PDB file of N, CA, C and O in Angstrom:
ATOM      1  N   MET A   1      14.803  -5.092   7.113  1.00  0.00           N
ATOM      2  CA  MET A   1      13.400  -5.267   6.805  1.00  0.00           C
ATOM      3  C   MET A   1      13.182  -6.583   6.073  1.00  0.00           C
ATOM      4  O   MET A   1      14.128  -7.204   5.587  1.00  0.00           O
ATOM      5  N   THR A   2      11.941  -6.993   6.004  1.00  0.00           N
ATOM      6  CA  THR A   2      11.593  -8.227   5.311  1.00  0.00           C
ATOM      7  C   THR A   2      12.046  -8.142   3.862  1.00  0.00           C
ATOM      8  O   THR A   2      12.003  -7.071   3.258  1.00  0.00           O
ATOM      9  N   ASP A   3      12.479  -9.260   3.306  1.00  0.00           N
ATOM     10  CA  ASP A   3      12.961  -9.310   1.926  1.00  0.00           C
ATOM     11  C   ASP A   3      11.887  -8.811   0.967  1.00  0.00           C
ATOM     12  O   ASP A   3      10.830  -9.433   0.858  1.00  0.00           O
ATOM     13  N   PRO A   4      12.133  -7.692   0.263  1.00  0.00           N
ATOM     14  CA  PRO A   4      11.136  -7.139  -0.655  1.00  0.00           C
ATOM     15  C   PRO A   4      10.762  -8.085  -1.788  1.00  0.00           C
ATOM     16  O   PRO A   4       9.670  -7.971  -2.347  1.00  0.00           O
ATOM     17  N   ALA A   5      11.648  -9.018  -2.138  1.00  0.00           N
ATOM     18  CA  ALA A   5      11.341  -9.945  -3.230  1.00  0.00           C
ATOM     19  C   ALA A   5      10.212 -10.894  -2.861  1.00  0.00           C
ATOM     20  O   ALA A   5       9.602 -11.495  -3.745  1.00  0.00           O
ATOM     21  N   SER A   6       9.922 -11.041  -1.572  1.00  0.00           N
ATOM     22  CA  SER A   6       8.889 -11.977  -1.139  1.00  0.00           C
ATOM     23  C   SER A   6       7.491 -11.367  -1.125  1.00  0.00           C
ATOM     24  O   SER A   6       6.527 -12.059  -0.797  1.00  0.00           O
ATOM     25  N   ARG A   7       7.358 -10.091  -1.472  1.00  0.00           N
ATOM     26  CA  ARG A   7       6.038  -9.462  -1.517  1.00  0.00           C
ATOM     27  C   ARG A   7       5.917  -8.628  -2.792  1.00  0.00           C
ATOM     28  O   ARG A   7       6.928  -8.171  -3.327  1.00  0.00           O
ATOM     29  N   PRO A   8       4.693  -8.425  -3.283  1.00  0.00           N
ATOM     30  CA  PRO A   8       4.523  -7.719  -4.556  1.00  0.00           C
ATOM     31  C   PRO A   8       4.565  -6.197  -4.432  1.00  0.00           C
ATOM     32  O   PRO A   8       4.386  -5.504  -5.433  1.00  0.00           O
ATOM     33  N   TRP A   9       4.790  -5.668  -3.260  1.00  0.00           N
ATOM     34  CA  TRP A   9       4.800  -4.223  -3.045  1.00  0.00           C
ATOM     35  C   TRP A   9       6.041  -3.826  -2.251  1.00  0.00           C
ATOM     36  O   TRP A   9       6.733  -4.666  -1.676  1.00  0.00           O
ATOM     37  N   GLN A  10       6.301  -2.515  -2.239  1.00  0.00           N
ATOM     38  CA  GLN A  10       7.426  -1.983  -1.468  1.00  0.00           C
ATOM     39  C   GLN A  10       6.895  -1.030  -0.409  1.00  0.00           C
ATOM     40  O   GLN A  10       5.870  -0.377  -0.606  1.00  0.00           O
ATOM     41  N   LEU A  11       7.589  -0.955   0.704  1.00  0.00           N
ATOM     42  CA  LEU A  11       7.233  -0.033   1.770  1.00  0.00           C
ATOM     43  C   LEU A  11       7.776   1.349   1.418  1.00  0.00           C
ATOM     44  O   LEU A  11       8.938   1.489   1.036  1.00  0.00           O
ATOM     45  N   LEU A  12       6.931   2.363   1.548  1.00  0.00           N
ATOM     46  CA  LEU A  12       7.337   3.744   1.295  1.00  0.00           C
ATOM     47  C   LEU A  12       7.148   4.535   2.583  1.00  0.00           C
ATOM     48  O   LEU A  12       6.049   4.583   3.134  1.00  0.00           O
ATOM     49  N   MET A  13       8.223   5.153   3.059  1.00  0.00           N
ATOM     50  CA  MET A  13       8.164   5.977   4.266  1.00  0.00           C
ATOM     51  C   MET A  13       8.721   7.350   3.934  1.00  0.00           C
ATOM     52  O   MET A  13       9.830   7.474   3.415  1.00  0.00           O
ATOM     53  N   VAL A  14       7.936   8.387   4.239  1.00  0.00           N
ATOM     54  CA  VAL A  14       8.378   9.756   3.980  1.00  0.00           C
ATOM     55  C   VAL A  14       8.025  10.635   5.175  1.00  0.00           C
ATOM     56  O   VAL A  14       7.029  10.407   5.861  1.00  0.00           O
ATOM     57  N   GLY A  15       8.848  11.624   5.403  1.00  0.00           N
ATOM     58  CA  GLY A  15       8.579  12.582   6.464  1.00  0.00           C
ATOM     59  C   GLY A  15       9.830  12.894   7.257  1.00  0.00           C
ATOM     60  O   GLY A  15      10.805  12.143   7.222  1.00  0.00           O
ATOM     61  N   PRO A  16       9.797  14.013   7.976  1.00  0.00           N
ATOM     62  CA  PRO A  16      10.983  14.457   8.705  1.00  0.00           C
ATOM     63  C   PRO A  16      11.404  13.537   9.850  1.00  0.00           C
ATOM     64  O   PRO A  16      12.559  13.581  10.274  1.00  0.00           O
ATOM     65  N   GLY A  17      10.496  12.708  10.358  1.00  0.00           N
ATOM     66  CA  GLY A  17      10.840  11.831  11.470  1.00  0.00           C
ATOM     67  C   GLY A  17      11.367  10.474  11.054  1.00  0.00           C
ATOM     68  O   GLY A  17      11.526   9.585  11.890  1.00  0.00           O
ATOM     69  N   ILE A  18      11.638  10.305   9.770  1.00  0.00           N
ATOM     70  CA  ILE A  18      12.013   8.980   9.248  1.00  0.00           C
ATOM     71  C   ILE A  18      13.289   8.433   9.892  1.00  0.00           C
ATOM     72  O   ILE A  18      13.468   7.218   9.973  1.00  0.00           O
ATOM     73  N   ARG A  19      14.161   9.308  10.343  1.00  0.00           N
ATOM     74  CA  ARG A  19      15.414   8.859  10.968  1.00  0.00           C
ATOM     75  C   ARG A  19      15.150   7.997  12.201  1.00  0.00           C
ATOM     76  O   ARG A  19      15.974   7.157  12.563  1.00  0.00           O
ATOM     77  N   LEU A  20      14.009   8.205  12.839  1.00  0.00           N
ATOM     78  CA  LEU A  20      13.679   7.456  14.052  1.00  0.00           C
ATOM     79  C   LEU A  20      13.036   6.096  13.763  1.00  0.00           C
ATOM     80  O   LEU A  20      12.805   5.311  14.683  1.00  0.00           O
ATOM     81  N   ILE A  21      12.751   5.818  12.500  1.00  0.00           N
ATOM     82  CA  ILE A  21      12.151   4.534  12.124  1.00  0.00           C
ATOM     83  C   ILE A  21      13.288   3.551  11.849  1.00  0.00           C
ATOM     84  O   ILE A  21      13.927   3.606  10.798  1.00  0.00           O
ATOM     85  N   THR A  22      13.528   2.670  12.783  1.00  0.00           N
ATOM     86  CA  THR A  22      14.618   1.695  12.673  1.00  0.00           C
ATOM     87  C   THR A  22      14.225   0.564  11.724  1.00  0.00           C
ATOM     88  O   THR A  22      13.043   0.406  11.417  1.00  0.00           O
ATOM     89  N   PRO A  23      15.186  -0.218  11.258  1.00  0.00           N
ATOM     90  CA  PRO A  23      14.844  -1.383  10.438  1.00  0.00           C
ATOM     91  C   PRO A  23      13.871  -2.333  11.149  1.00  0.00           C
ATOM     92  O   PRO A  23      13.017  -2.946  10.508  1.00  0.00           O
ATOM     93  N   GLU A  24      14.004  -2.449  12.464  1.00  0.00           N
ATOM     94  CA  GLU A  24      13.085  -3.313  13.219  1.00  0.00           C
ATOM     95  C   GLU A  24      11.657  -2.771  13.172  1.00  0.00           C
ATOM     96  O   GLU A  24      10.704  -3.535  13.013  1.00  0.00           O
ATOM     97  N   VAL A  25      11.511  -1.460  13.311  1.00  0.00           N
ATOM     98  CA  VAL A  25      10.181  -0.852  13.206  1.00  0.00           C
ATOM     99  C   VAL A  25       9.656  -1.029  11.785  1.00  0.00           C
ATOM    100  O   VAL A  25       8.471  -1.301  11.590  1.00  0.00           O
ATOM    101  N   GLY A  26      10.531  -0.877  10.794  1.00  0.00           N
ATOM    102  CA  GLY A  26      10.132  -1.106   9.402  1.00  0.00           C
ATOM    103  C   GLY A  26       9.594  -2.509   9.196  1.00  0.00           C
ATOM    104  O   GLY A  26       8.594  -2.700   8.504  1.00  0.00           O
ATOM    105  N   ASP A  27      10.257  -3.494   9.796  1.00  0.00           N
ATOM    106  CA  ASP A  27       9.773  -4.881   9.708  1.00  0.00           C
ATOM    107  C   ASP A  27       8.388  -5.021  10.325  1.00  0.00           C
ATOM    108  O   ASP A  27       7.528  -5.716   9.785  1.00  0.00           O
ATOM    109  N   GLN A  28       8.178  -4.361  11.452  1.00  0.00           N
ATOM    110  CA  GLN A  28       6.867  -4.426  12.105  1.00  0.00           C
ATOM    111  C   GLN A  28       5.788  -3.760  11.247  1.00  0.00           C
ATOM    112  O   GLN A  28       4.653  -4.234  11.197  1.00  0.00           O
ATOM    113  N   LEU A  29       6.140  -2.673  10.579  1.00  0.00           N
ATOM    114  CA  LEU A  29       5.180  -2.000   9.696  1.00  0.00           C
ATOM    115  C   LEU A  29       4.819  -2.887   8.507  1.00  0.00           C
ATOM    116  O   LEU A  29       3.657  -2.949   8.104  1.00  0.00           O
ATOM    117  N   VAL A  30       5.814  -3.571   7.948  1.00  0.00           N
ATOM    118  CA  VAL A  30       5.543  -4.529   6.867  1.00  0.00           C
ATOM    119  C   VAL A  30       4.575  -5.588   7.366  1.00  0.00           C
ATOM    120  O   VAL A  30       3.645  -5.970   6.656  1.00  0.00           O
ATOM    121  N   ARG A  31       4.789  -6.055   8.571  1.00  0.00           N
ATOM    122  CA  ARG A  31       3.911  -7.085   9.145  1.00  0.00           C
ATOM    123  C   ARG A  31       2.482  -6.564   9.308  1.00  0.00           C
ATOM    124  O   ARG A  31       1.525  -7.288   9.036  1.00  0.00           O
ATOM    125  N   VAL A  32       2.334  -5.315   9.750  1.00  0.00           N
ATOM    126  CA  VAL A  32       0.993  -4.722   9.867  1.00  0.00           C
ATOM    127  C   VAL A  32       0.301  -4.730   8.509  1.00  0.00           C
ATOM    128  O   VAL A  32      -0.863  -5.118   8.407  1.00  0.00           O
ATOM    129  N   PHE A  33       1.008  -4.304   7.469  1.00  0.00           N
ATOM    130  CA  PHE A  33       0.409  -4.299   6.127  1.00  0.00           C
ATOM    131  C   PHE A  33       0.079  -5.716   5.659  1.00  0.00           C
ATOM    132  O   PHE A  33      -0.953  -5.933   5.025  1.00  0.00           O
ATOM    133  N   ASP A  34       0.939  -6.671   5.965  1.00  0.00           N
ATOM    134  CA  ASP A  34       0.668  -8.060   5.582  1.00  0.00           C
ATOM    135  C   ASP A  34      -0.564  -8.611   6.296  1.00  0.00           C
ATOM    136  O   ASP A  34      -1.385  -9.293   5.682  1.00  0.00           O
ATOM    137  N   LEU A  35      -0.693  -8.322   7.573  1.00  0.00           N
ATOM    138  CA  LEU A  35      -1.803  -8.855   8.367  1.00  0.00           C
ATOM    139  C   LEU A  35      -3.105  -8.083   8.174  1.00  0.00           C
ATOM    140  O   LEU A  35      -4.186  -8.600   8.457  1.00  0.00           O
ATOM    141  N   SER A  36      -3.001  -6.861   7.698  1.00  0.00           N
ATOM    142  CA  SER A  36      -4.176  -6.006   7.524  1.00  0.00           C
ATOM    143  C   SER A  36      -4.165  -5.416   6.114  1.00  0.00           C
ATOM    144  O   SER A  36      -3.871  -4.233   5.940  1.00  0.00           O
ATOM    145  N   PRO A  37      -4.484  -6.238   5.100  1.00  0.00           N
ATOM    146  CA  PRO A  37      -4.370  -5.782   3.715  1.00  0.00           C
ATOM    147  C   PRO A  37      -5.236  -4.572   3.373  1.00  0.00           C
ATOM    148  O   PRO A  37      -4.962  -3.877   2.394  1.00  0.00           O
ATOM    149  N   GLN A  38      -6.275  -4.311   4.163  1.00  0.00           N
ATOM    150  CA  GLN A  38      -7.124  -3.157   3.886  1.00  0.00           C
ATOM    151  C   GLN A  38      -6.472  -1.844   4.314  1.00  0.00           C
ATOM    152  O   GLN A  38      -6.948  -0.771   3.946  1.00  0.00           O
ATOM    153  N   THR A  39      -5.388  -1.919   5.086  1.00  0.00           N
ATOM    154  CA  THR A  39      -4.695  -0.708   5.525  1.00  0.00           C
ATOM    155  C   THR A  39      -4.011  -0.054   4.335  1.00  0.00           C
ATOM    156  O   THR A  39      -3.246  -0.690   3.609  1.00  0.00           O
ATOM    157  N   ARG A  40      -4.301   1.225   4.151  1.00  0.00           N
ATOM    158  CA  ARG A  40      -3.751   1.975   3.032  1.00  0.00           C
ATOM    159  C   ARG A  40      -2.591   2.875   3.463  1.00  0.00           C
ATOM    160  O   ARG A  40      -1.622   3.051   2.725  1.00  0.00           O
ATOM    161  N   LEU A  41      -2.703   3.437   4.662  1.00  0.00           N
ATOM    162  CA  LEU A  41      -1.722   4.425   5.111  1.00  0.00           C
ATOM    163  C   LEU A  41      -1.578   4.335   6.626  1.00  0.00           C
ATOM    164  O   LEU A  41      -2.559   4.144   7.345  1.00  0.00           O
ATOM    165  N   ILE A  42      -0.351   4.474   7.096  1.00  0.00           N
ATOM    166  CA  ILE A  42      -0.067   4.554   8.528  1.00  0.00           C
ATOM    167  C   ILE A  42       0.661   5.874   8.759  1.00  0.00           C
ATOM    168  O   ILE A  42       1.636   6.180   8.072  1.00  0.00           O
ATOM    169  N   GLU A  43       0.187   6.651   9.723  1.00  0.00           N
ATOM    170  CA  GLU A  43       0.847   7.900  10.100  1.00  0.00           C
ATOM    171  C   GLU A  43       1.495   7.698  11.464  1.00  0.00           C
ATOM    172  O   GLU A  43       0.845   7.232  12.400  1.00  0.00           O
ATOM    173  N   ILE A  44       2.767   8.045  11.577  1.00  0.00           N
ATOM    174  CA  ILE A  44       3.493   7.928  12.839  1.00  0.00           C
ATOM    175  C   ILE A  44       3.971   9.322  13.237  1.00  0.00           C
ATOM    176  O   ILE A  44       4.638  10.000  12.456  1.00  0.00           O
ATOM    177  N   GLU A  45       3.630   9.744  14.447  1.00  0.00           N
ATOM    178  CA  GLU A  45       4.100  11.023  14.967  1.00  0.00           C
ATOM    179  C   GLU A  45       5.362  10.771  15.783  1.00  0.00           C
ATOM    180  O   GLU A  45       5.367   9.935  16.687  1.00  0.00           O
ATOM    181  N   THR A  46       6.430  11.495  15.462  1.00  0.00           N
ATOM    182  CA  THR A  46       7.687  11.353  16.202  1.00  0.00           C
ATOM    183  C   THR A  46       8.105  12.707  16.761  1.00  0.00           C
ATOM    184  O   THR A  46       7.506  13.731  16.432  1.00  0.00           O
ATOM    185  N   ASP A  47       9.122  12.710  17.596  1.00  0.00           N
ATOM    186  CA  ASP A  47       9.657  13.961  18.142  1.00  0.00           C
ATOM    187  C   ASP A  47      10.253  14.843  17.047  1.00  0.00           C
ATOM    188  O   ASP A  47      10.394  16.051  17.233  1.00  0.00           O
ATOM    189  N   GLU A  48      10.604  14.247  15.907  1.00  0.00           N
ATOM    190  CA  GLU A  48      11.220  15.004  14.814  1.00  0.00           C
ATOM    191  C   GLU A  48      10.242  15.297  13.682  1.00  0.00           C
ATOM    192  O   GLU A  48      10.639  15.852  12.657  1.00  0.00           O
ATOM    193  N   GLY A  49       8.991  14.941  13.843  1.00  0.00           N
ATOM    194  CA  GLY A  49       7.985  15.181  12.809  1.00  0.00           C
ATOM    195  C   GLY A  49       7.291  13.894  12.416  1.00  0.00           C
ATOM    196  O   GLY A  49       7.677  12.802  12.832  1.00  0.00           O
ATOM    197  N   ASP A  50       6.258  14.048  11.604  1.00  0.00           N
ATOM    198  CA  ASP A  50       5.446  12.900  11.193  1.00  0.00           C
ATOM    199  C   ASP A  50       6.135  12.070  10.117  1.00  0.00           C
ATOM    200  O   ASP A  50       6.978  12.558   9.365  1.00  0.00           O
ATOM    201  N   VAL A  51       5.747  10.800  10.072  1.00  0.00           N
ATOM    202  CA  VAL A  51       6.197   9.884   9.027  1.00  0.00           C
ATOM    203  C   VAL A  51       4.954   9.224   8.445  1.00  0.00           C
ATOM    204  O   VAL A  51       4.146   8.654   9.178  1.00  0.00           O
ATOM    205  N   SER A  52       4.804   9.302   7.136  1.00  0.00           N
ATOM    206  CA  SER A  52       3.718   8.620   6.437  1.00  0.00           C
ATOM    207  C   SER A  52       4.269   7.326   5.860  1.00  0.00           C
ATOM    208  O   SER A  52       5.308   7.317   5.199  1.00  0.00           O
ATOM    209  N   VAL A  53       3.556   6.232   6.118  1.00  0.00           N
ATOM    210  CA  VAL A  53       4.006   4.915   5.676  1.00  0.00           C
ATOM    211  C   VAL A  53       2.907   4.308   4.811  1.00  0.00           C
ATOM    212  O   VAL A  53       1.750   4.228   5.225  1.00  0.00           O
ATOM    213  N   SER A  54       3.276   3.887   3.618  1.00  0.00           N
ATOM    214  CA  SER A  54       2.304   3.284   2.708  1.00  0.00           C
ATOM    215  C   SER A  54       2.994   2.222   1.867  1.00  0.00           C
ATOM    216  O   SER A  54       4.196   1.984   1.987  1.00  0.00           O
ATOM    217  N   ARG A  55       2.200   1.592   1.013  1.00  0.00           N
ATOM    218  CA  ARG A  55       2.731   0.587   0.089  1.00  0.00           C
ATOM    219  C   ARG A  55       2.749   1.163  -1.320  1.00  0.00           C
ATOM    220  O   ARG A  55       1.855   1.914  -1.711  1.00  0.00           O
ATOM    221  N   VAL A  56       3.764   0.805  -2.060  1.00  0.00           N
ATOM    222  CA  VAL A  56       3.863   1.183  -3.470  1.00  0.00           C
ATOM    223  C   VAL A  56       3.786  -0.105  -4.279  1.00  0.00           C
ATOM    224  O   VAL A  56       4.560  -1.038  -4.067  1.00  0.00           O
ATOM    225  N   TRP A  57       2.835  -0.138  -5.213  1.00  0.00           N
ATOM    226  CA  TRP A  57       2.644  -1.316  -6.064  1.00  0.00           C
ATOM    227  C   TRP A  57       3.270  -1.059  -7.421  1.00  0.00           C
ATOM    228  O   TRP A  57       3.254   0.077  -7.895  1.00  0.00           O
ATOM    229  N   PRO A  58       3.823  -2.084  -8.062  1.00  0.00           N
ATOM    230  CA  PRO A  58       4.402  -1.915  -9.401  1.00  0.00           C
ATOM    231  C   PRO A  58       3.337  -1.460 -10.396  1.00  0.00           C
ATOM    232  O   PRO A  58       2.175  -1.859 -10.307  1.00  0.00           O
ATOM    233  N   GLY A  59       3.747  -0.625 -11.340  1.00  0.00           N
ATOM    234  CA  GLY A  59       2.832  -0.090 -12.340  1.00  0.00           C
ATOM    235  C   GLY A  59       2.114  -1.151 -13.141  1.00  0.00           C
ATOM    236  O   GLY A  59       0.923  -1.010 -13.419  1.00  0.00           O
ATOM    237  N   GLU A  60       2.815  -2.219 -13.521  1.00  0.00           N
ATOM    238  CA  GLU A  60       2.172  -3.246 -14.351  1.00  0.00           C
ATOM    239  C   GLU A  60       1.050  -3.942 -13.593  1.00  0.00           C
ATOM    240  O   GLU A  60       0.081  -4.392 -14.203  1.00  0.00           O
ATOM    241  N   ARG A  61       1.166  -4.034 -12.304  1.00  0.00           N
ATOM    242  CA  ARG A  61       0.093  -4.639 -11.504  1.00  0.00           C
ATOM    243  C   ARG A  61      -1.157  -3.759 -11.549  1.00  0.00           C
ATOM    244  O   ARG A  61      -2.269  -4.264 -11.706  1.00  0.00           O
ATOM    245  N   LEU A  62      -0.975  -2.464 -11.413  1.00  0.00           N
ATOM    246  CA  LEU A  62      -2.103  -1.542 -11.472  1.00  0.00           C
ATOM    247  C   LEU A  62      -2.736  -1.539 -12.859  1.00  0.00           C
ATOM    248  O   LEU A  62      -3.955  -1.430 -12.989  1.00  0.00           O
ATOM    249  N   GLU A  63      -1.912  -1.656 -13.888  1.00  0.00           N
ATOM    250  CA  GLU A  63      -2.438  -1.727 -15.259  1.00  0.00           C
ATOM    251  C   GLU A  63      -3.279  -2.981 -15.450  1.00  0.00           C
ATOM    252  O   GLU A  63      -4.311  -2.935 -16.120  1.00  0.00           O
ATOM    253  N   ARG A  64      -2.857  -4.095 -14.876  1.00  0.00           N
ATOM    254  CA  ARG A  64      -3.639  -5.341 -14.984  1.00  0.00           C
ATOM    255  C   ARG A  64      -4.979  -5.195 -14.282  1.00  0.00           C
ATOM    256  O   ARG A  64      -6.002  -5.651 -14.793  1.00  0.00           O
ATOM    257  N   VAL A  65      -4.981  -4.563 -13.116  1.00  0.00           N
ATOM    258  CA  VAL A  65      -6.239  -4.335 -12.397  1.00  0.00           C
ATOM    259  C   VAL A  65      -7.164  -3.457 -13.232  1.00  0.00           C
ATOM    260  O   VAL A  65      -8.354  -3.753 -13.349  1.00  0.00           O
ATOM    261  N   ALA A  66      -6.638  -2.390 -13.808  1.00  0.00           N
ATOM    262  CA  ALA A  66      -7.454  -1.501 -14.643  1.00  0.00           C
ATOM    263  C   ALA A  66      -8.028  -2.251 -15.835  1.00  0.00           C
ATOM    264  O   ALA A  66      -9.177  -2.018 -16.208  1.00  0.00           O
ATOM    265  N   ALA A  67      -7.255  -3.144 -16.441  1.00  0.00           N
ATOM    266  CA  ALA A  67      -7.738  -3.923 -17.587  1.00  0.00           C
ATOM    267  C   ALA A  67      -8.861  -4.869 -17.170  1.00  0.00           C
ATOM    268  O   ALA A  67      -9.842  -5.018 -17.898  1.00  0.00           O
ATOM    269  N   ILE A  68      -8.731  -5.503 -16.020  1.00  0.00           N
ATOM    270  CA  ILE A  68      -9.789  -6.394 -15.523  1.00  0.00           C
ATOM    271  C   ILE A  68     -11.061  -5.596 -15.246  1.00  0.00           C
ATOM    272  O   ILE A  68     -12.157  -6.023 -15.611  1.00  0.00           O
ATOM    273  N   GLU A  69     -10.916  -4.450 -14.608  1.00  0.00           N
ATOM    274  CA  GLU A  69     -12.078  -3.601 -14.336  1.00  0.00           C
ATOM    275  C   GLU A  69     -12.766  -3.188 -15.635  1.00  0.00           C
ATOM    276  O   GLU A  69     -13.994  -3.193 -15.714  1.00  0.00           O
ATOM    277  N   ALA A  70     -11.985  -2.832 -16.650  1.00  0.00           N
ATOM    278  CA  ALA A  70     -12.555  -2.439 -17.946  1.00  0.00           C
ATOM    279  C   ALA A  70     -13.292  -3.602 -18.591  1.00  0.00           C
ATOM    280  O   ALA A  70     -14.360  -3.408 -19.171  1.00  0.00           O
ATOM    281  N   ASP A  71     -12.739  -4.811 -18.499  1.00  0.00           N
ATOM    282  CA  ASP A  71     -13.412  -5.997 -19.051  1.00  0.00           C
ATOM    283  C   ASP A  71     -14.762  -6.224 -18.380  1.00  0.00           C
ATOM    284  O   ASP A  71     -15.750  -6.516 -19.054  1.00  0.00           O
ATOM    285  N   ILE A  72     -14.808  -6.091 -17.068  1.00  0.00           N
ATOM    286  CA  ILE A  72     -16.071  -6.283 -16.342  1.00  0.00           C
ATOM    287  C   ILE A  72     -17.062  -5.188 -16.702  1.00  0.00           C
ATOM    288  O   ILE A  72     -18.239  -5.467 -16.928  1.00  0.00           O
ATOM    289  N   ASP A  73     -16.599  -3.949 -16.759  1.00  0.00           N
ATOM    290  CA  ASP A  73     -17.478  -2.828 -17.124  1.00  0.00           C
ATOM    291  C   ASP A  73     -18.063  -2.986 -18.523  1.00  0.00           C
ATOM    292  O   ASP A  73     -19.149  -2.474 -18.795  1.00  0.00           O
ATOM    293  N   ALA A  74     -17.367  -3.680 -19.406  1.00  0.00           N
ATOM    294  CA  ALA A  74     -17.814  -3.834 -20.798  1.00  0.00           C
ATOM    295  C   ALA A  74     -18.858  -4.942 -20.974  1.00  0.00           C
ATOM    296  O   ALA A  74     -19.420  -5.077 -22.061  1.00  0.00           O
ATOM    297  N   ILE A  75     -19.127  -5.726 -19.948  1.00  0.00           N
ATOM    298  CA  ILE A  75     -20.098  -6.816 -20.053  1.00  0.00           C
ATOM    299  C   ILE A  75     -21.497  -6.225 -20.192  1.00  0.00           C
ATOM    300  O   ILE A  75     -21.889  -5.374 -19.394  1.00  0.00           O
ATOM    301  N   PRO A  76     -22.265  -6.671 -21.213  1.00  0.00           N
ATOM    302  CA  PRO A  76     -23.628  -6.165 -21.379  1.00  0.00           C
ATOM    303  C   PRO A  76     -24.451  -6.396 -20.108  1.00  0.00           C
ATOM    304  O   PRO A  76     -24.400  -7.466 -19.501  1.00  0.00           O
ATOM    305  N   GLY A  77     -25.196  -5.384 -19.729  1.00  0.00           N
ATOM    306  CA  GLY A  77     -26.030  -5.470 -18.537  1.00  0.00           C
ATOM    307  C   GLY A  77     -25.358  -4.935 -17.283  1.00  0.00           C
ATOM    308  O   GLY A  77     -26.035  -4.627 -16.303  1.00  0.00           O
ATOM    309  N   ILE A  78     -24.044  -4.822 -17.301  1.00  0.00           N
ATOM    310  CA  ILE A  78     -23.320  -4.245 -16.158  1.00  0.00           C
ATOM    311  C   ILE A  78     -23.333  -2.734 -16.341  1.00  0.00           C
ATOM    312  O   ILE A  78     -22.827  -2.218 -17.337  1.00  0.00           O
ATOM    313  N   ARG A  79     -23.902  -2.042 -15.396  1.00  0.00           N
ATOM    314  CA  ARG A  79     -23.975  -0.582 -15.494  1.00  0.00           C
ATOM    315  C   ARG A  79     -22.734   0.096 -14.921  1.00  0.00           C
ATOM    316  O   ARG A  79     -22.211   1.058 -15.482  1.00  0.00           O
ATOM    317  N   ARG A  80     -22.286  -0.429 -13.798  1.00  0.00           N
ATOM    318  CA  ARG A  80     -21.156   0.217 -13.134  1.00  0.00           C
ATOM    319  C   ARG A  80     -20.548  -0.755 -12.147  1.00  0.00           C
ATOM    320  O   ARG A  80     -21.243  -1.592 -11.572  1.00  0.00           O
ATOM    321  N   MET A  81     -19.263  -0.639 -11.957  1.00  0.00           N
ATOM    322  CA  MET A  81     -18.566  -1.393 -10.924  1.00  0.00           C
ATOM    323  C   MET A  81     -17.788  -0.387 -10.081  1.00  0.00           C
ATOM    324  O   MET A  81     -17.046   0.438 -10.616  1.00  0.00           O
ATOM    325  N   THR A  82     -17.957  -0.458  -8.788  1.00  0.00           N
ATOM    326  CA  THR A  82     -17.243   0.429  -7.880  1.00  0.00           C
ATOM    327  C   THR A  82     -16.323  -0.413  -7.016  1.00  0.00           C
ATOM    328  O   THR A  82     -16.767  -1.358  -6.364  1.00  0.00           O
ATOM    329  N   VAL A  83     -15.055  -0.074  -7.010  1.00  0.00           N
ATOM    330  CA  VAL A  83     -14.077  -0.773  -6.180  1.00  0.00           C
ATOM    331  C   VAL A  83     -13.830   0.100  -4.954  1.00  0.00           C
ATOM    332  O   VAL A  83     -13.355   1.230  -5.067  1.00  0.00           O
ATOM    333  N   PHE A  84     -14.155  -0.433  -3.793  1.00  0.00           N
ATOM    334  CA  PHE A  84     -13.974   0.315  -2.552  1.00  0.00           C
ATOM    335  C   PHE A  84     -12.612  -0.011  -1.958  1.00  0.00           C
ATOM    336  O   PHE A  84     -12.211  -1.171  -1.867  1.00  0.00           O
ATOM    337  N   GLN A  85     -11.928   1.027  -1.564  1.00  0.00           N
ATOM    338  CA  GLN A  85     -10.626   0.860  -0.936  1.00  0.00           C
ATOM    339  C   GLN A  85     -10.716   1.473   0.449  1.00  0.00           C
ATOM    340  O   GLN A  85     -11.447   2.439   0.669  1.00  0.00           O
ATOM    341  N   SER A  86      -9.977   0.912   1.367  1.00  0.00           N
ATOM    342  CA  SER A  86     -10.001   1.472   2.719  1.00  0.00           C
ATOM    343  C   SER A  86      -9.402   2.866   2.692  1.00  0.00           C
ATOM    344  O   SER A  86      -8.570   3.181   1.841  1.00  0.00           O
ATOM    345  N   GLY A  87      -9.812   3.658   3.588  1.00  0.00           N
ATOM    346  CA  GLY A  87      -9.273   5.002   3.598  1.00  0.00           C
ATOM    347  C   GLY A  87      -9.719   5.814   4.743  1.00  0.00           C
ATOM    348  O   GLY A  87      -9.329   6.976   4.866  1.00  0.00           O
TER     349      GLY A  87
END
């Protein structure tokens, strides 16, 4: 698969059909996530069961996002901020 050090997230694959997901398919899934950043989850149906594929972000990155959101929410006159995620 693509070198994980070159991206800020890790690929997470779970499910009974995971044995059928080759490293080459894993590379292609990484590419899909890279080219389509709004993609949150990919479901793959295999002969051995489904595989759920998603990205895992480091905790400190999520904490930084939460802190930025809190700073914006605290600005006088701002009533609410909604962050939309694909889903």
